Legacy VTK file of the C-alpha trace (Angstrom):
# vtk DataFile Version 3.0
C-alpha trace
ASCII
DATASET POLYDATA
POINTS 307 float
167.770 -135.078 -135.087
169.956 -132.671 -135.452
169.637 -129.705 -132.795
169.441 -126.485 -135.326
166.874 -128.335 -137.092
164.573 -129.033 -133.896
162.117 -126.201 -132.833
159.627 -125.061 -129.937
156.204 -125.152 -129.584
153.457 -122.557 -127.650
150.316 -123.803 -127.310
147.777 -121.478 -126.110
144.597 -123.141 -124.967
141.283 -120.939 -125.303
137.966 -121.834 -124.292
137.220 -120.432 -127.593
140.024 -120.963 -129.929
143.391 -122.364 -129.822
146.387 -120.777 -130.801
149.820 -122.434 -131.488
153.561 -120.889 -132.038
156.150 -122.621 -133.435
159.699 -121.017 -133.171
163.333 -122.313 -133.324
165.344 -122.735 -130.337
167.654 -119.198 -130.939
163.561 -117.678 -130.397
162.918 -116.856 -134.241
159.055 -116.738 -135.306
158.850 -119.548 -137.817
154.889 -120.398 -137.894
151.535 -119.543 -136.479
147.923 -121.404 -136.896
145.387 -121.426 -134.946
141.627 -123.799 -134.656
138.784 -123.775 -132.666
139.316 -125.798 -129.401
136.907 -129.049 -129.364
136.453 -129.261 -125.716
135.003 -132.771 -124.738
133.436 -133.216 -121.148
136.665 -135.563 -120.643
140.100 -132.907 -120.737
141.933 -135.689 -121.074
139.792 -136.158 -124.814
140.133 -132.302 -125.404
143.941 -132.559 -125.244
143.716 -135.305 -127.895
141.784 -133.348 -130.025
144.350 -130.347 -129.944
147.508 -132.743 -130.819
145.185 -134.497 -133.014
145.154 -131.298 -135.247
148.714 -130.011 -134.066
150.096 -133.532 -135.571
148.081 -132.752 -138.942
149.848 -129.118 -139.267
153.255 -129.883 -138.157
156.122 -132.795 -137.615
155.764 -132.975 -133.776
159.285 -135.148 -133.784
160.906 -131.885 -135.209
159.654 -130.054 -131.711
162.014 -130.841 -128.150
160.683 -127.731 -126.125
156.530 -126.824 -125.580
155.194 -124.093 -123.613
151.346 -124.850 -122.707
149.543 -122.119 -121.654
146.031 -122.594 -119.908
143.245 -119.948 -118.588
143.661 -121.719 -115.094
144.858 -121.733 -111.899
147.374 -124.081 -112.137
150.643 -125.503 -110.397
153.038 -124.571 -113.267
155.618 -126.985 -111.453
153.624 -130.029 -112.315
151.590 -128.850 -114.777
148.356 -129.720 -112.893
145.320 -127.710 -113.154
142.858 -127.107 -109.938
140.415 -125.112 -111.319
140.390 -124.284 -115.089
136.162 -122.809 -115.265
136.221 -122.035 -118.643
137.244 -125.071 -120.105
135.398 -127.876 -117.255
138.887 -128.496 -115.753
138.858 -129.780 -112.188
142.240 -131.199 -110.590
143.585 -132.608 -113.845
146.998 -133.615 -114.475
147.010 -131.668 -117.886
150.671 -132.816 -118.076
149.977 -136.275 -117.993
147.901 -135.874 -120.763
149.898 -133.929 -123.146
152.984 -136.577 -122.102
150.491 -139.265 -123.363
150.314 -137.678 -126.801
154.245 -136.708 -126.924
157.154 -136.981 -125.105
158.840 -133.572 -125.388
162.079 -133.229 -124.287
161.607 -130.102 -122.358
157.832 -128.978 -121.202
156.796 -126.249 -119.440
153.127 -125.156 -118.240
151.864 -121.197 -117.175
148.627 -119.391 -116.747
147.800 -118.242 -120.451
147.962 -114.528 -119.061
151.563 -115.040 -118.178
152.035 -116.426 -121.432
150.392 -113.495 -122.916
152.439 -111.017 -121.189
155.690 -112.554 -121.507
154.965 -112.270 -125.292
154.246 -108.792 -125.121
156.977 -108.167 -123.298
159.478 -110.132 -125.176
158.061 -108.188 -128.618
158.104 -104.871 -126.489
159.734 -102.518 -128.742
161.738 -99.627 -127.673
162.643 -99.019 -123.912
160.999 -101.772 -121.583
158.245 -101.026 -119.378
159.313 -101.376 -115.450
156.207 -103.094 -114.693
153.756 -104.594 -117.072
150.319 -105.858 -116.885
148.820 -107.741 -119.628
144.718 -107.955 -119.196
143.609 -110.621 -121.826
139.755 -109.922 -122.385
138.662 -113.001 -123.947
136.196 -115.441 -122.848
137.573 -115.145 -119.113
139.741 -112.108 -118.051
142.975 -113.089 -117.229
146.492 -111.122 -116.318
150.224 -111.731 -116.112
153.116 -109.230 -115.093
156.295 -108.082 -115.498
158.560 -106.555 -113.323
161.728 -106.075 -114.303
162.374 -108.230 -116.795
161.117 -110.999 -114.713
157.607 -112.709 -115.197
155.890 -112.864 -111.771
155.031 -116.424 -111.433
155.002 -119.357 -108.813
156.019 -123.008 -108.986
152.469 -124.214 -106.591
149.371 -121.764 -107.719
149.158 -119.311 -110.264
148.997 -116.245 -108.975
147.427 -112.741 -110.141
144.279 -113.738 -110.856
142.696 -110.668 -111.813
139.387 -111.698 -113.200
138.409 -112.477 -109.963
138.720 -109.079 -108.534
135.367 -108.273 -106.957
133.789 -105.017 -108.836
130.594 -105.590 -107.288
130.222 -107.168 -103.959
127.445 -110.017 -103.901
126.857 -108.884 -107.616
126.470 -111.407 -110.723
127.690 -115.442 -110.442
130.886 -116.281 -111.910
132.001 -119.075 -113.429
134.558 -119.746 -110.171
131.117 -119.705 -108.259
131.875 -116.562 -106.805
129.835 -113.682 -106.794
130.787 -109.720 -108.206
134.128 -111.046 -110.257
135.221 -108.773 -113.058
135.032 -112.108 -115.652
131.625 -112.048 -114.696
130.716 -108.161 -115.977
134.113 -108.139 -118.782
134.102 -111.549 -120.029
132.362 -112.241 -123.592
130.684 -115.283 -122.280
129.119 -113.055 -119.392
128.086 -110.009 -121.133
124.567 -111.001 -121.995
124.114 -111.188 -118.038
123.647 -107.818 -116.902
124.057 -106.075 -120.895
120.865 -107.414 -122.291
118.504 -104.785 -120.939
120.119 -102.287 -122.799
118.658 -103.682 -126.188
115.142 -105.089 -124.707
113.455 -102.633 -126.333
115.627 -102.445 -129.885
114.793 -105.222 -132.572
117.451 -107.387 -130.666
115.181 -107.616 -127.916
115.155 -111.631 -126.576
118.041 -112.161 -128.123
121.634 -113.037 -127.606
124.126 -110.836 -128.904
127.918 -111.005 -129.315
130.505 -108.718 -127.502
131.541 -108.276 -131.624
128.031 -107.236 -132.059
127.258 -105.404 -129.789
130.722 -103.263 -130.796
129.392 -103.084 -134.187
126.313 -101.851 -133.430
128.023 -99.324 -131.119
130.684 -98.242 -134.496
126.873 -97.562 -136.003
126.040 -95.301 -133.360
123.782 -96.847 -131.559
122.590 -95.074 -128.546
122.072 -98.478 -126.394
125.532 -100.190 -127.520
127.597 -97.211 -126.743
126.445 -96.899 -123.033
127.181 -100.770 -122.385
130.650 -100.121 -123.602
130.766 -97.159 -121.300
129.568 -99.003 -118.357
132.173 -101.959 -119.748
135.021 -99.604 -118.986
133.701 -98.525 -115.791
133.336 -102.214 -114.612
136.965 -102.385 -116.357
138.383 -99.236 -114.746
137.590 -100.645 -111.218
140.042 -103.762 -111.214
142.622 -101.937 -113.900
142.863 -99.320 -110.679
143.461 -101.643 -108.236
146.024 -102.777 -110.302
147.945 -99.763 -110.828
147.515 -98.729 -106.883
148.841 -101.784 -105.968
151.682 -102.507 -108.088
152.831 -98.693 -109.394
152.408 -100.413 -113.088
153.360 -98.031 -115.645
152.080 -99.804 -118.489
148.646 -101.593 -119.105
148.294 -103.411 -122.200
145.015 -104.801 -123.254
145.344 -108.046 -125.447
142.457 -110.733 -126.256
139.365 -110.555 -128.692
137.681 -107.919 -126.774
140.353 -105.440 -126.808
139.633 -104.626 -130.390
136.484 -102.859 -128.818
138.982 -100.421 -126.849
137.783 -97.594 -128.767
134.712 -98.133 -127.678
135.115 -98.877 -124.024
137.899 -96.152 -123.227
135.952 -93.372 -122.305
134.429 -95.177 -119.669
137.738 -96.831 -118.486
139.561 -93.544 -118.261
136.780 -91.378 -116.627
136.914 -94.245 -113.500
140.940 -94.379 -113.241
140.957 -90.569 -113.027
138.295 -90.869 -110.423
140.034 -93.731 -108.578
144.267 -94.074 -109.212
146.038 -92.320 -107.169
147.607 -89.184 -108.385
151.206 -89.804 -108.623
150.198 -93.343 -110.480
147.806 -91.759 -112.930
150.662 -89.630 -114.336
152.618 -92.445 -115.172
150.929 -95.216 -116.165
149.711 -95.673 -120.113
147.355 -97.729 -121.726
147.386 -99.403 -124.881
145.556 -102.311 -126.748
146.918 -104.970 -128.765
143.708 -106.794 -130.113
145.416 -108.498 -133.293
147.695 -110.288 -132.180
145.865 -113.949 -131.845
149.292 -115.165 -130.907
150.952 -113.204 -128.536
150.277 -115.967 -125.247
151.351 -118.770 -128.049
154.728 -116.699 -128.638
154.987 -116.266 -125.067
154.592 -119.841 -123.947
157.018 -120.973 -126.821
159.440 -118.365 -125.402
159.323 -119.707 -121.669
159.672 -123.199 -123.322
162.669 -121.623 -123.868
164.589 -120.321 -120.842
LINES 1 308
307 0 1 2 3 4 5 6 7 8 9 10 11 12 13 14 15 16 17 18 19 20 21 22 23 24 25 26 27 28 29 30 31 32 33 34 35 36 37 38 39 40 41 42 43 44 45 46 47 48 49 50 51 52 53 54 55 56 57 58 59 60 61 62 63 64 65 66 67 68 69 70 71 72 73 74 75 76 77 78 79 80 81 82 83 84 85 86 87 88 89 90 91 92 93 94 95 96 97 98 99 100 101 102 103 104 105 106 107 108 109 110 111 112 113 114 115 116 117 118 119 120 121 122 123 124 125 126 127 128 129 130 131 132 133 134 135 136 137 138 139 140 141 142 143 144 145 146 147 148 149 150 151 152 153 154 155 156 157 158 159 160 161 162 163 164 165 166 167 168 169 170 171 172 173 174 175 176 177 178 179 180 181 182 183 184 185 186 187 188 189 190 191 192 193 194 195 196 197 198 199 200 201 202 203 204 205 206 207 208 209 210 211 212 213 214 215 216 217 218 219 220 221 222 223 224 225 226 227 228 229 230 231 232 233 234 235 236 237 238 239 240 241 242 243 244 245 246 247 248 249 250 251 252 253 254 255 256 257 258 259 260 261 262 263 264 265 266 267 268 269 270 271 272 273 274 275 276 277 278 279 280 281 282 283 284 285 286 287 288 289 290 291 292 293 294 295 296 297 298 299 300 301 302 303 304 305 306
C-alpha cells in the first residue's frame, strides 16, 4: 500500500477501558474509538481480545506504526511488562503477544501515563510548559513528565511512578503489594477502602459506591461526600507537593475519569499544596484538569510511534 494511505495507531490499554486513536503519518487525528477492556487470566488472551475488537473497527493492514500504552512498569525498548497490577500482568512480553496478532512495521511501547503526558504536551495550546507533569486519575494513578520538549523515559524500566509515592507510611495496602501508596487512596479501584466510613450512617451504608456516585452526591450537597473529596484532595496534594518540590514543575494537569471531580477536590488539594510546596515553586506552578479527553493517552501513543 502507498505510504500516503498508511496510518498510525495508538492503543491505550486501561484496567477498565481501552482507547484507540488512528492518525495519518503526518500526525493528523483521523478517528477515535473505545471499548471495555476484556481482561482474561491469561494476558495473551487479553491482547487477543483487544485486537479482535480493533480489527472489527478498522483495517489493520492500513496501519504501519503502532504505539501501545500500558499501565505498567515496563521495559519500553523490549515491550516487556514487569508488573501491571491493575491488569494482573507479571513478567509478560506484550510485544510478543501484539506481534502474534499483527506485524506492524514499527512498534513502540510506553507506560500509559507517559503516553498521556506526551499527548497533552503535543496538543497544549500557546506557549508550552517547560516542565509538564500529567497525572492520570483512574483505576490507578500514573504520572508522565515532559521537560524541555522531551518525554522523560527510560529504555529499561518505567520511571516516575507517582502512584506509588508514600503518602501514609504503613497505611492501606496497594495493588503493588506495598502500604500507603497514593494509588491505594486516590485510585478509583481503592477509594471504598477508606471512604466507606463516611457514608456508614446514610442510606448507602454497607454499599460500595463508585467515584462517580460520590461525586454526584457531593454536587447535590451531601456533606459526607464533600468531606470525602476534601480528604481525597489532601491525599493527592501530598504527592503533588513532592513532585513540584523535586522537579520545579510549572504545570500539573490531571486527566482520567476522576479528573472530572476536580471541582470537588481542589479545595483540599490547594490547602495542602499551600502548606507544603516551597514558596518560589508555589508561585510558579499552575494546575488544570483535562477530564473529558478520554483519548489523550491513545493520541500520545500514536504520536510516539511517529517519532
